[in-house]
mmCIF file of the N, C-alpha and C atoms, coordinates in Angstrom:
data_MODEL
# 
_entry.id   MODEL 
# 
loop_
_atom_site.group_PDB 
_atom_site.id 
_atom_site.type_symbol 
_atom_site.label_atom_id 
_atom_site.label_alt_id 
_atom_site.label_comp_id 
_atom_site.label_asym_id 
_atom_site.label_entity_id 
_atom_site.label_seq_id 
_atom_site.pdbx_PDB_ins_code 
_atom_site.Cartn_x 
_atom_site.Cartn_y 
_atom_site.Cartn_z 
_atom_site.occupancy 
_atom_site.B_iso_or_equiv 
_atom_site.pdbx_formal_charge 
_atom_site.auth_seq_id 
_atom_site.auth_comp_id 
_atom_site.auth_asym_id 
_atom_site.auth_atom_id 
_atom_site.pdbx_PDB_model_num 
ATOM 1   N N  . MET A 1 1  ? 116.055 76.069  -68.906  1.00 0.00 ? 1  MET A N  1 
ATOM 2   C CA . MET A 1 1  ? 114.872 76.835  -69.227  1.00 0.00 ? 1  MET A CA 1 
ATOM 3   C C  . MET A 1 1  ? 115.309 78.280  -69.496  1.00 0.00 ? 1  MET A C  1 
ATOM 4   N N  . TYR A 1 2  ? 114.588 78.950  -70.397  1.00 0.00 ? 2  TYR A N  1 
ATOM 5   C CA . TYR A 1 2  ? 114.906 80.315  -70.787  1.00 0.00 ? 2  TYR A CA 1 
ATOM 6   C C  . TYR A 1 2  ? 113.705 81.223  -70.580  1.00 0.00 ? 2  TYR A C  1 
ATOM 7   N N  . CYS A 1 3  ? 113.985 82.508  -70.329  1.00 0.00 ? 3  CYS A N  1 
ATOM 8   C CA . CYS A 1 3  ? 112.939 83.517  -70.168  1.00 0.00 ? 3  CYS A CA 1 
ATOM 9   C C  . CYS A 1 3  ? 112.296 83.773  -71.529  1.00 0.00 ? 3  CYS A C  1 
ATOM 10  N N  . VAL A 1 4  ? 110.959 83.791  -71.578  1.00 0.00 ? 4  VAL A N  1 
ATOM 11  C CA . VAL A 1 4  ? 110.265 84.033  -72.843  1.00 0.00 ? 4  VAL A CA 1 
ATOM 12  C C  . VAL A 1 4  ? 110.309 85.503  -73.235  1.00 0.00 ? 4  VAL A C  1 
ATOM 13  N N  . ASP A 1 5  ? 110.632 86.396  -72.287  1.00 0.00 ? 5  ASP A N  1 
ATOM 14  C CA . ASP A 1 5  ? 110.687 87.827  -72.587  1.00 0.00 ? 5  ASP A CA 1 
ATOM 15  C C  . ASP A 1 5  ? 112.044 88.251  -73.137  1.00 0.00 ? 5  ASP A C  1 
ATOM 16  N N  . CYS A 1 6  ? 113.135 87.830  -72.462  1.00 0.00 ? 6  CYS A N  1 
ATOM 17  C CA . CYS A 1 6  ? 114.459 88.320  -72.865  1.00 0.00 ? 6  CYS A CA 1 
ATOM 18  C C  . CYS A 1 6  ? 115.387 87.221  -73.371  1.00 0.00 ? 6  CYS A C  1 
ATOM 19  N N  . GLY A 1 7  ? 115.022 85.954  -73.183  1.00 0.00 ? 7  GLY A N  1 
ATOM 20  C CA . GLY A 1 7  ? 115.847 84.850  -73.664  1.00 0.00 ? 7  GLY A CA 1 
ATOM 21  C C  . GLY A 1 7  ? 116.969 84.436  -72.731  1.00 0.00 ? 7  GLY A C  1 
ATOM 22  N N  . GLU A 1 8  ? 117.060 85.046  -71.580  1.00 0.00 ? 8  GLU A N  1 
ATOM 23  C CA . GLU A 1 8  ? 118.105 84.730  -70.607  1.00 0.00 ? 8  GLU A CA 1 
ATOM 24  C C  . GLU A 1 8  ? 117.841 83.355  -69.984  1.00 0.00 ? 8  GLU A C  1 
ATOM 25  N N  . SER A 1 9  ? 118.922 82.653  -69.668  1.00 0.00 ? 9  SER A N  1 
ATOM 26  C CA . SER A 1 9  ? 118.804 81.367  -69.003  1.00 0.00 ? 9  SER A CA 1 
ATOM 27  C C  . SER A 1 9  ? 118.297 81.579  -67.581  1.00 0.00 ? 9  SER A C  1 
ATOM 28  N N  . VAL A 1 10 ? 117.319 80.758  -67.186  1.00 0.00 ? 10 VAL A N  1 
ATOM 29  C CA . VAL A 1 10 ? 116.700 80.886  -65.867  1.00 0.00 ? 10 VAL A CA 1 
ATOM 30  C C  . VAL A 1 10 ? 116.914 79.593  -65.105  1.00 0.00 ? 10 VAL A C  1 
ATOM 31  N N  . GLN A 1 11 ? 117.200 79.706  -63.824  1.00 0.00 ? 11 GLN A N  1 
ATOM 32  C CA . GLN A 1 11 ? 117.405 78.538  -62.976  1.00 0.00 ? 11 GLN A CA 1 
ATOM 33  C C  . GLN A 1 11 ? 116.111 77.739  -62.884  1.00 0.00 ? 11 GLN A C  1 
ATOM 34  N N  . PRO A 1 12 ? 116.199 76.436  -62.957  1.00 0.00 ? 12 PRO A N  1 
ATOM 35  C CA . PRO A 1 12 ? 114.986 75.613  -62.809  1.00 0.00 ? 12 PRO A CA 1 
ATOM 36  C C  . PRO A 1 12 ? 114.296 75.892  -61.485  1.00 0.00 ? 12 PRO A C  1 
ATOM 37  N N  . GLY A 1 13 ? 112.994 76.010  -61.505  1.00 0.00 ? 13 GLY A N  1 
ATOM 38  C CA . GLY A 1 13 ? 112.213 76.263  -60.306  1.00 0.00 ? 13 GLY A CA 1 
ATOM 39  C C  . GLY A 1 13 ? 112.020 77.735  -60.013  1.00 0.00 ? 13 GLY A C  1 
ATOM 40  N N  . SER A 1 14 ? 112.687 78.627  -60.757  1.00 0.00 ? 14 SER A N  1 
ATOM 41  C CA . SER A 1 14 ? 112.526 80.067  -60.534  1.00 0.00 ? 14 SER A CA 1 
ATOM 42  C C  . SER A 1 14 ? 111.178 80.525  -61.068  1.00 0.00 ? 14 SER A C  1 
ATOM 43  N N  . SER A 1 15 ? 110.605 81.515  -60.380  1.00 0.00 ? 15 SER A N  1 
ATOM 44  C CA . SER A 1 15 ? 109.332 82.070  -60.817  1.00 0.00 ? 15 SER A CA 1 
ATOM 45  C C  . SER A 1 15 ? 109.520 83.321  -61.667  1.00 0.00 ? 15 SER A C  1 
ATOM 46  N N  . PHE A 1 16 ? 110.682 83.992  -61.487  1.00 0.00 ? 16 PHE A N  1 
ATOM 47  C CA . PHE A 1 16 ? 110.938 85.230  -62.208  1.00 0.00 ? 16 PHE A CA 1 
ATOM 48  C C  . PHE A 1 16 ? 112.334 85.203  -62.807  1.00 0.00 ? 16 PHE A C  1 
ATOM 49  N N  . CYS A 1 17 ? 112.527 85.915  -63.912  1.00 0.00 ? 17 CYS A N  1 
ATOM 50  C CA . CYS A 1 17 ? 113.816 86.019  -64.583  1.00 0.00 ? 17 CYS A CA 1 
ATOM 51  C C  . CYS A 1 17 ? 114.720 86.940  -63.766  1.00 0.00 ? 17 CYS A C  1 
ATOM 52  N N  . GLY A 1 18 ? 115.978 86.555  -63.598  1.00 0.00 ? 18 GLY A N  1 
ATOM 53  C CA . GLY A 1 18 ? 116.925 87.375  -62.850  1.00 0.00 ? 18 GLY A CA 1 
ATOM 54  C C  . GLY A 1 18 ? 117.395 88.591  -63.633  1.00 0.00 ? 18 GLY A C  1 
ATOM 55  N N  . LYS A 1 19 ? 117.250 88.594  -64.948  1.00 0.00 ? 19 LYS A N  1 
ATOM 56  C CA . LYS A 1 19 ? 117.722 89.711  -65.770  1.00 0.00 ? 19 LYS A CA 1 
ATOM 57  C C  . LYS A 1 19 ? 116.629 90.766  -65.981  1.00 0.00 ? 19 LYS A C  1 
ATOM 58  N N  . CYS A 1 20 ? 115.461 90.347  -66.474  1.00 0.00 ? 20 CYS A N  1 
ATOM 59  C CA . CYS A 1 20 ? 114.417 91.330  -66.801  1.00 0.00 ? 20 CYS A CA 1 
ATOM 60  C C  . CYS A 1 20 ? 113.287 91.367  -65.781  1.00 0.00 ? 20 CYS A C  1 
ATOM 61  N N  . GLY A 1 21 ? 113.200 90.362  -64.910  1.00 0.00 ? 21 GLY A N  1 
ATOM 62  C CA . GLY A 1 21 ? 112.152 90.338  -63.898  1.00 0.00 ? 21 GLY A CA 1 
ATOM 63  C C  . GLY A 1 21 ? 110.831 89.777  -64.409  1.00 0.00 ? 21 GLY A C  1 
ATOM 64  N N  . GLY A 1 22 ? 110.832 89.323  -65.654  1.00 0.00 ? 22 GLY A N  1 
ATOM 65  C CA . GLY A 1 22 ? 109.612 88.765  -66.226  1.00 0.00 ? 22 GLY A CA 1 
ATOM 66  C C  . GLY A 1 22 ? 109.232 87.463  -65.550  1.00 0.00 ? 22 GLY A C  1 
ATOM 67  N N  . LYS A 1 23 ? 107.946 87.194  -65.493  1.00 0.00 ? 23 LYS A N  1 
ATOM 68  C CA . LYS A 1 23 ? 107.465 85.972  -64.877  1.00 0.00 ? 23 LYS A CA 1 
ATOM 69  C C  . LYS A 1 23 ? 107.809 84.792  -65.777  1.00 0.00 ? 23 LYS A C  1 
ATOM 70  N N  . VAL A 1 24 ? 108.372 83.760  -65.187  1.00 0.00 ? 24 VAL A N  1 
ATOM 71  C CA . VAL A 1 24 ? 108.757 82.569  -65.929  1.00 0.00 ? 24 VAL A CA 1 
ATOM 72  C C  . VAL A 1 24 ? 107.598 81.598  -65.869  1.00 0.00 ? 24 VAL A C  1 
ATOM 73  N N  . GLY A 1 25 ? 107.165 81.149  -67.035  1.00 0.00 ? 25 GLY A N  1 
ATOM 74  C CA . GLY A 1 25 ? 106.054 80.216  -67.082  1.00 0.00 ? 25 GLY A CA 1 
ATOM 75  C C  . GLY A 1 25 ? 106.447 78.975  -67.845  1.00 0.00 ? 25 GLY A C  1 
ATOM 76  N N  . ASP A 1 26 ? 105.530 78.098  -67.949  1.00 0.00 ? 26 ASP A N  1 
ATOM 77  C CA . ASP A 1 26 ? 105.725 76.878  -68.697  1.00 0.00 ? 26 ASP A CA 1 
ATOM 78  C C  . ASP A 1 26 ? 105.749 77.225  -70.186  1.00 0.00 ? 26 ASP A C  1 
ATOM 79  N N  . PRO A 1 27 ? 106.820 76.900  -70.898  1.00 0.00 ? 27 PRO A N  1 
ATOM 80  C CA . PRO A 1 27 ? 106.885 77.277  -72.311  1.00 0.00 ? 27 PRO A CA 1 
ATOM 81  C C  . PRO A 1 27 ? 105.787 76.621  -73.151  1.00 0.00 ? 27 PRO A C  1 
ATOM 82  N N  . ARG A 1 28 ? 105.228 75.529  -72.679  1.00 0.00 ? 28 ARG A N  1 
ATOM 83  C CA . ARG A 1 28 ? 104.144 74.893  -73.421  1.00 0.00 ? 28 ARG A CA 1 
ATOM 84  C C  . ARG A 1 28 ? 102.866 75.716  -73.347  1.00 0.00 ? 28 ARG A C  1 
ATOM 85  N N  . SER A 1 29 ? 102.726 76.545  -72.303  1.00 0.00 ? 29 SER A N  1 
ATOM 86  C CA . SER A 1 29 ? 101.516 77.355  -72.176  1.00 0.00 ? 29 SER A CA 1 
ATOM 87  C C  . SER A 1 29 ? 101.645 78.688  -72.901  1.00 0.00 ? 29 SER A C  1 
ATOM 88  N N  . ALA A 1 30 ? 102.847 79.031  -73.348  1.00 0.00 ? 30 ALA A N  1 
ATOM 89  C CA . ALA A 1 30 ? 103.041 80.279  -74.078  1.00 0.00 ? 30 ALA A CA 1 
ATOM 90  C C  . ALA A 1 30 ? 102.430 80.139  -75.469  1.00 0.00 ? 30 ALA A C  1 
ATOM 91  N N  . PRO A 1 31 ? 101.849 81.225  -75.983  1.00 0.00 ? 31 PRO A N  1 
ATOM 92  C CA . PRO A 1 31 ? 101.253 81.129  -77.326  1.00 0.00 ? 31 PRO A CA 1 
ATOM 93  C C  . PRO A 1 31 ? 102.326 80.894  -78.381  1.00 0.00 ? 31 PRO A C  1 
ATOM 94  N N  . ALA A 1 32 ? 101.997 80.070  -79.339  1.00 0.00 ? 32 ALA A N  1 
ATOM 95  C CA . ALA A 1 32 ? 102.945 79.763  -80.411  1.00 0.00 ? 32 ALA A CA 1 
ATOM 96  C C  . ALA A 1 32 ? 103.078 80.975  -81.320  1.00 0.00 ? 32 ALA A C  1 
ATOM 97  N N  . PRO A 1 33 ? 104.297 81.308  -81.723  1.00 0.00 ? 33 PRO A N  1 
ATOM 98  C CA . PRO A 1 33 ? 104.469 82.456  -82.614  1.00 0.00 ? 33 PRO A CA 1 
ATOM 99  C C  . PRO A 1 33 ? 103.875 82.152  -83.995  1.00 0.00 ? 33 PRO A C  1 
ATOM 100 N N  . THR A 1 34 ? 103.368 83.192  -84.628  1.00 0.00 ? 34 THR A N  1 
ATOM 101 C CA . THR A 1 34 ? 102.824 83.049  -85.971  1.00 0.00 ? 34 THR A CA 1 
ATOM 102 C C  . THR A 1 34 ? 103.974 82.910  -86.954  1.00 0.00 ? 34 THR A C  1 
ATOM 103 N N  . PRO A 1 35 ? 103.915 81.957  -87.841  1.00 0.00 ? 35 PRO A N  1 
ATOM 104 C CA . PRO A 1 35 ? 104.997 81.798  -88.810  1.00 0.00 ? 35 PRO A CA 1 
ATOM 105 C C  . PRO A 1 35 ? 105.127 83.027  -89.703  1.00 0.00 ? 35 PRO A C  1 
ATOM 106 N N  . GLU A 1 36 ? 106.359 83.439  -89.960  1.00 0.00 ? 36 GLU A N  1 
ATOM 107 C CA . GLU A 1 36 ? 106.603 84.634  -90.757  1.00 0.00 ? 36 GLU A CA 1 
ATOM 108 C C  . GLU A 1 36 ? 106.119 84.525  -92.193  1.00 0.00 ? 36 GLU A C  1 
ATOM 109 N N  . PRO A 1 37 ? 106.238 83.379  -92.857  1.00 0.00 ? 37 PRO A N  1 
ATOM 110 C CA . PRO A 1 37 ? 105.770 83.342  -94.248  1.00 0.00 ? 37 PRO A CA 1 
ATOM 111 C C  . PRO A 1 37 ? 104.301 83.728  -94.395  1.00 0.00 ? 37 PRO A C  1 
ATOM 112 N N  . GLU A 1 38 ? 103.465 83.369  -93.436  1.00 0.00 ? 38 GLU A N  1 
ATOM 113 C CA . GLU A 1 38 ? 102.050 83.752  -93.514  1.00 0.00 ? 38 GLU A CA 1 
ATOM 114 C C  . GLU A 1 38 ? 101.910 85.262  -93.409  1.00 0.00 ? 38 GLU A C  1 
ATOM 115 N N  . GLU A 1 39 ? 102.689 85.884  -92.502  1.00 0.00 ? 39 GLU A N  1 
ATOM 116 C CA . GLU A 1 39 ? 102.640 87.333  -92.354  1.00 0.00 ? 39 GLU A CA 1 
ATOM 117 C C  . GLU A 1 39 ? 103.127 88.005  -93.629  1.00 0.00 ? 39 GLU A C  1 
ATOM 118 N N  . GLU A 1 40 ? 104.165 87.462  -94.237  1.00 0.00 ? 40 GLU A N  1 
ATOM 119 C CA . GLU A 1 40 ? 104.685 88.037  -95.466  1.00 0.00 ? 40 GLU A CA 1 
ATOM 120 C C  . GLU A 1 40 ? 103.666 87.918  -96.587  1.00 0.00 ? 40 GLU A C  1 
ATOM 121 N N  . LYS A 1 41 ? 102.942 86.802  -96.652  1.00 0.00 ? 41 LYS A N  1 
ATOM 122 C CA . LYS A 1 41 ? 101.932 86.631  -97.684  1.00 0.00 ? 41 LYS A CA 1 
ATOM 123 C C  . LYS A 1 41 ? 100.825 87.665  -97.514  1.00 0.00 ? 41 LYS A C  1 
ATOM 124 N N  . ALA A 1 42 ? 100.406 87.892  -96.275  1.00 0.00 ? 42 ALA A N  1 
ATOM 125 C CA . ALA A 1 42 ? 99.362  88.886  -96.017  1.00 0.00 ? 42 ALA A CA 1 
ATOM 126 C C  . ALA A 1 42 ? 99.858  90.274  -96.397  1.00 0.00 ? 42 ALA A C  1 
ATOM 127 N N  . GLY A 1 43 ? 101.087 90.594  -96.048  1.00 0.00 ? 43 GLY A N  1 
ATOM 128 C CA . GLY A 1 43 ? 101.651 91.894  -96.391  1.00 0.00 ? 43 GLY A CA 1 
ATOM 129 C C  . GLY A 1 43 ? 101.794 92.062  -97.894  1.00 0.00 ? 43 GLY A C  1 
ATOM 130 N N  . LEU A 1 44 ? 102.170 91.000  -98.574  1.00 0.00 ? 44 LEU A N  1 
ATOM 131 C CA . LEU A 1 44 ? 102.325 91.053  -100.026 1.00 0.00 ? 44 LEU A CA 1 
ATOM 132 C C  . LEU A 1 44 ? 100.976 91.278  -100.693 1.00 0.00 ? 44 LEU A C  1 
ATOM 133 N N  . GLY A 1 45 ? 99.938  90.644  -100.198 1.00 0.00 ? 45 GLY A N  1 
ATOM 134 C CA . GLY A 1 45 ? 98.599  90.846  -100.742 1.00 0.00 ? 45 GLY A CA 1 
ATOM 135 C C  . GLY A 1 45 ? 98.131  92.274  -100.568 1.00 0.00 ? 45 GLY A C  1 
ATOM 136 N N  . LEU A 1 46 ? 98.412  92.852  -99.402  1.00 0.00 ? 46 LEU A N  1 
ATOM 137 C CA . LEU A 1 46 ? 98.030  94.239  -99.163  1.00 0.00 ? 46 LEU A CA 1 
ATOM 138 C C  . LEU A 1 46 ? 98.812  95.184  -100.058 1.00 0.00 ? 46 LEU A C  1 
ATOM 139 N N  . ARG A 1 47 ? 100.088 94.880  -100.300 1.00 0.00 ? 47 ARG A N  1 
ATOM 140 C CA . ARG A 1 47 ? 100.892 95.724  -101.190 1.00 0.00 ? 47 ARG A CA 1 
ATOM 141 C C  . ARG A 1 47 ? 100.329 95.702  -102.603 1.00 0.00 ? 47 ARG A C  1 
ATOM 142 N N  . TRP A 1 48 ? 99.964  94.512  -103.095 1.00 0.00 ? 48 TRP A N  1 
ATOM 143 C CA . TRP A 1 48 ? 99.399  94.422  -104.443 1.00 0.00 ? 48 TRP A CA 1 
ATOM 144 C C  . TRP A 1 48 ? 98.059  95.130  -104.519 1.00 0.00 ? 48 TRP A C  1 
ATOM 145 N N  . LEU A 1 49 ? 97.279  95.055  -103.464 1.00 0.00 ? 49 LEU A N  1 
ATOM 146 C CA . LEU A 1 49 ? 95.999  95.749  -103.432 1.00 0.00 ? 49 LEU A CA 1 
ATOM 147 C C  . LEU A 1 49 ? 96.215  97.253  -103.503 1.00 0.00 ? 49 LEU A C  1 
ATOM 148 N N  . PHE A 1 50 ? 97.212  97.753  -102.795 1.00 0.00 ? 50 PHE A N  1 
ATOM 149 C CA . PHE A 1 50 ? 97.527  99.182  -102.824 1.00 0.00 ? 50 PHE A CA 1 
ATOM 150 C C  . PHE A 1 50 ? 97.993  99.606  -104.209 1.00 0.00 ? 50 PHE A C  1 
ATOM 151 N N  . VAL A 1 51 ? 98.849  98.789  -104.850 1.00 0.00 ? 51 VAL A N  1 
ATOM 152 C CA . VAL A 1 51 ? 99.332  99.106  -106.192 1.00 0.00 ? 51 VAL A CA 1 
ATOM 153 C C  . VAL A 1 51 ? 98.159  99.159  -107.169 1.00 0.00 ? 51 VAL A C  1 
ATOM 154 N N  . LEU A 1 52 ? 97.258  98.193  -107.078 1.00 0.00 ? 52 LEU A N  1 
ATOM 155 C CA . LEU A 1 52 ? 96.087  98.178  -107.947 1.00 0.00 ? 52 LEU A CA 1 
ATOM 156 C C  . LEU A 1 52 ? 95.222  99.408  -107.710 1.00 0.00 ? 52 LEU A C  1 
ATOM 157 N N  . TRP A 1 53 ? 94.999  99.756  -106.451 1.00 0.00 ? 53 TRP A N  1 
ATOM 158 C CA . TRP A 1 53 ? 94.204  100.934 -106.109 1.00 0.00 ? 53 TRP A CA 1 
ATOM 159 C C  . TRP A 1 53 ? 94.853  102.197 -106.671 1.00 0.00 ? 53 TRP A C  1 
ATOM 160 N N  . ALA A 1 54 ? 96.177  102.342 -106.531 1.00 0.00 ? 54 ALA A N  1 
ATOM 161 C CA . ALA A 1 54 ? 96.875  103.516 -107.046 1.00 0.00 ? 54 ALA A CA 1 
ATOM 162 C C  . ALA A 1 54 ? 96.759  103.592 -108.568 1.00 0.00 ? 54 ALA A C  1 
ATOM 163 N N  . PHE A 1 55 ? 96.881  102.457 -109.250 1.00 0.00 ? 55 PHE A N  1 
ATOM 164 C CA . PHE A 1 55 ? 96.756  102.434 -110.706 1.00 0.00 ? 55 PHE A CA 1 
ATOM 165 C C  . PHE A 1 55 ? 95.361  102.880 -111.146 1.00 0.00 ? 55 PHE A C  1 
ATOM 166 N N  . VAL A 1 56 ? 94.340  102.371 -110.486 1.00 0.00 ? 56 VAL A N  1 
ATOM 167 C CA . VAL A 1 56 ? 92.964  102.741 -110.834 1.00 0.00 ? 56 VAL A CA 1 
ATOM 168 C C  . VAL A 1 56 ? 92.746  104.230 -110.574 1.00 0.00 ? 56 VAL A C  1 
ATOM 169 N N  . GLN A 1 57 ? 93.234  104.732 -109.458 1.00 0.00 ? 57 GLN A N  1 
ATOM 170 C CA . GLN A 1 57 ? 93.076  106.144 -109.140 1.00 0.00 ? 57 GLN A CA 1 
ATOM 171 C C  . GLN A 1 57 ? 93.753  107.026 -110.188 1.00 0.00 ? 57 GLN A C  1 
ATOM 172 N N  . LYS A 1 58 ? 94.955  106.638 -110.598 1.00 0.00 ? 58 LYS A N  1 
ATOM 173 C CA . LYS A 1 58 ? 95.684  107.425 -111.592 1.00 0.00 ? 58 LYS A CA 1 
ATOM 174 C C  . LYS A 1 58 ? 94.956  107.384 -112.932 1.00 0.00 ? 58 LYS A C  1 
ATOM 175 N N  . THR A 1 59 ? 94.467  106.214 -113.321 1.00 0.00 ? 59 THR A N  1 
ATOM 176 C CA . THR A 1 59 ? 93.767  106.067 -114.595 1.00 0.00 ? 59 THR A CA 1 
ATOM 177 C C  . THR A 1 59 ? 92.482  106.883 -114.604 1.00 0.00 ? 59 THR A C  1 
ATOM 178 N N  . VAL A 1 60 ? 91.699  106.792 -113.552 1.00 0.00 ? 60 VAL A N  1 
ATOM 179 C CA . VAL A 1 60 ? 90.441  107.542 -113.468 1.00 0.00 ? 60 VAL A CA 1 
ATOM 180 C C  . VAL A 1 60 ? 90.728  109.041 -113.429 1.00 0.00 ? 60 VAL A C  1 
ATOM 181 N N  . GLY A 1 61 ? 91.727  109.432 -112.661 1.00 0.00 ? 61 GLY A N  1 
ATOM 182 C CA . GLY A 1 61 ? 92.086  110.854 -112.583 1.00 0.00 ? 61 GLY A CA 1 
ATOM 183 C C  . GLY A 1 61 ? 92.509  111.396 -113.932 1.00 0.00 ? 61 GLY A C  1 
ATOM 184 N N  . THR A 1 62 ? 93.304  110.643 -114.669 1.00 0.00 ? 62 THR A N  1 
ATOM 185 C CA . THR A 1 62 ? 93.744  111.067 -115.998 1.00 0.00 ? 62 THR A CA 1 
ATOM 186 C C  . THR A 1 62 ? 92.555  111.177 -116.944 1.00 0.00 ? 62 THR A C  1 
ATOM 187 N N  . ALA A 1 63 ? 91.654  110.228 -116.889 1.00 0.00 ? 63 ALA A N  1 
ATOM 188 C CA . ALA A 1 63 ? 90.467  110.271 -117.750 1.00 0.00 ? 63 ALA A CA 1 
ATOM 189 C C  . ALA A 1 63 ? 89.620  111.497 -117.446 1.00 0.00 ? 63 ALA A C  1 
ATOM 190 N N  . ILE A 1 64 ? 89.487  111.857 -116.182 1.00 0.00 ? 64 ILE A N  1 
ATOM 191 C CA . ILE A 1 64 ? 88.698  113.031 -115.806 1.00 0.00 ? 64 ILE A CA 1 
ATOM 192 C C  . ILE A 1 64 ? 89.356  114.301 -116.331 1.00 0.00 ? 64 ILE A C  1 
ATOM 193 N N  . VAL A 1 65 ? 90.668  114.403 -116.195 1.00 0.00 ? 65 VAL A N  1 
ATOM 194 C CA . VAL A 1 65 ? 91.388  115.578 -116.682 1.00 0.00 ? 65 VAL A CA 1 
ATOM 195 C C  . VAL A 1 65 ? 91.242  115.701 -118.192 1.00 0.00 ? 65 VAL A C  1 
ATOM 196 N N  . ILE A 1 66 ? 91.392  114.606 -118.919 1.00 0.00 ? 66 ILE A N  1 
ATOM 197 C CA . ILE A 1 66 ? 91.242  114.637 -120.379 1.00 0.00 ? 66 ILE A CA 1 
ATOM 198 C C  . ILE A 1 66 ? 89.825  115.035 -120.760 1.00 0.00 ? 66 ILE A C  1 
ATOM 199 N N  . PHE A 1 67 ? 88.836  114.539 -120.039 1.00 0.00 ? 67 PHE A N  1 
ATOM 200 C CA . PHE A 1 67 ? 87.442  114.899 -120.321 1.00 0.00 ? 67 PHE A CA 1 
ATOM 201 C C  . PHE A 1 67 ? 87.224  116.391 -120.159 1.00 0.00 ? 67 PHE A C  1 
ATOM 202 N N  . PHE A 1 68 ? 87.706  116.974 -119.054 1.00 0.00 ? 68 PHE A N  1 
ATOM 203 C CA . PHE A 1 68 ? 87.514  118.399 -118.839 1.00 0.00 ? 68 PHE A CA 1 
ATOM 204 C C  . PHE A 1 68 ? 88.297  119.253 -119.838 1.00 0.00 ? 68 PHE A C  1 
ATOM 205 N N  . ILE A 1 69 ? 89.478  118.808 -120.226 1.00 0.00 ? 69 ILE A N  1 
ATOM 206 C CA . ILE A 1 69 ? 90.246  119.538 -121.235 1.00 0.00 ? 69 ILE A CA 1 
ATOM 207 C C  . ILE A 1 69 ? 89.498  119.528 -122.565 1.00 0.00 ? 69 ILE A C  1 
ATOM 208 N N  . SER A 1 70 ? 88.915  118.376 -122.922 1.00 0.00 ? 70 SER A N  1 
ATOM 209 C CA . SER A 1 70 ? 88.158  118.297 -124.176 1.00 0.00 ? 70 SER A CA 1 
ATOM 210 C C  . SER A 1 70 ? 86.919  119.189 -124.144 1.00 0.00 ? 70 SER A C  1 
ATOM 211 N N  . LEU A 1 71 ? 86.323  119.335 -122.957 1.00 0.00 ? 71 LEU A N  1 
ATOM 212 C CA . LEU A 1 71 ? 85.165  120.249 -122.853 1.00 0.00 ? 71 LEU A CA 1 
ATOM 213 C C  . LEU A 1 71 ? 85.577  121.702 -123.052 1.00 0.00 ? 71 LEU A C  1 
ATOM 214 N N  . VAL A 1 72 ? 86.720  122.067 -122.466 1.00 0.00 ? 72 VAL A N  1 
ATOM 215 C CA . VAL A 1 72 ? 87.187  123.461 -122.548 1.00 0.00 ? 72 VAL A CA 1 
ATOM 216 C C  . VAL A 1 72 ? 87.630  123.789 -123.978 1.00 0.00 ? 72 VAL A C  1 
ATOM 217 N N  . LEU A 1 73 ? 88.359  122.865 -124.603 1.00 0.00 ? 73 LEU A N  1 
ATOM 218 C CA . LEU A 1 73 ? 88.882  123.121 -125.946 1.00 0.00 ? 73 LEU A CA 1 
ATOM 219 C C  . LEU A 1 73 ? 87.865  122.866 -127.045 1.00 0.00 ? 73 LEU A C  1 
ATOM 220 N N  . GLY A 1 74 ? 86.827  122.156 -126.705 1.00 0.00 ? 74 GLY A N  1 
ATOM 221 C CA . GLY A 1 74 ? 85.925  121.724 -127.525 1.00 0.00 ? 74 GLY A CA 1 
ATOM 222 C C  . GLY A 1 74 ? 85.086  121.762 -128.576 1.00 0.00 ? 74 GLY A C  1 
# 
């Protein structure tokens, strides 16, 4: 059996890890880790959303500047 906190080998029947002092529990009761590909997909979606937002902001900002320049030179 291994400690879920530090990964150190723990003697069977021990309640606490000898290295980090973490409580040793039944590994079946520990929450399952979230798969990384799902996290990467979520992060990738947020990155694309940010890129789209930046593009729209730049386009709108440029249009506003051109509009005001045309008014001044006009």
